[in-house]
C-alpha positions in Angstrom: -0.3 0.1 -0.1 0.9 3.8 -0.9 0.2 6.6 1.3 0.0 10.3 0.4 3.2 12.3 0.7 3.1 14.5 3.9 2.5 17.6 1.6 -0.8 16.1 -0.3 -0.9 18.9 -2.4 2.2 21.1 -3.7 0.0 22.8 -6.3 -3.7 22.7 -6.8 -5.0 19.4 -7.9 -7.0 19.7 -11.4 -9.4 16.7 -9.8 -9.5 14.2 -7.4 -10.4 10.1 -8.1 -11.9 8.2 -5.9 -12.9 4.5 -6.7 -15.8 3.0 -5.0 -16.6 -0.8 -5.2 -20.2 -0.4 -4.7 -21.2 -4.3 -4.2 -19.6 -3.7 -0.3 -22.7 -3.1 1.9 -23.3 0.6 2.3 -20.9 1.7 -0.4 -23.2 3.2 -3.0 -25.0 5.5 0.1 -21.5 6.2 0.8 -20.7 7.9 -2.7 -23.9 9.5 -3.0 -23.6 11.3 0.3 -19.7 12.1 -1.4 -21.7 13.1 -4.5 -24.2 15.8 -2.4 -21.0 16.9 -0.2 -19.3 18.4 -3.1 -22.1 20.5 -4.3 -22.4 20.1 -7.9 -18.3 20.0 -7.9 -17.9 16.4 -8.2 -19.8 13.7 -11.1 -20.0 10.3 -10.2 -18.9 7.5 -13.6 -19.5 4.1 -13.9 -17.0 1.9 -14.9 -18.0 -1.8 -15.1 -20.6 -3.6 -13.2 -20.9 -2.3 -9.7 -17.7 0.1 -9.7 -17.7 3.6 -9.5 -15.1 6.6 -9.9 -16.1 10.0 -8.2 -14.6 12.4 -10.0 -14.1 15.8 -8.0 -12.8 19.3 -8.3 -11.9 21.0 -5.9 -10.7 25.0 -7.1 -14.2 24.7 -8.9 -16.1 26.3 -5.8 -13.1 28.9 -5.6 -13.2 29.1 -9.7 -9.7 28.0 -9.2 -9.6 24.8 -11.6 -11.9 24.3 -14.5 
């Protein structure tokens, strides 16, 4: 397992991607909560059966990343 470096963002990222295995109990609900929390600055994309990617744009709220 590789862990993130101490200083996670040296510059503002263009996007963050979180992979979800929706086959696990509660995983789809967790993904939907995260999607709602990003208030329009994220989207969910289905990859394969039971797997999805949540793509988030952290700077979009402040107008940084587009």
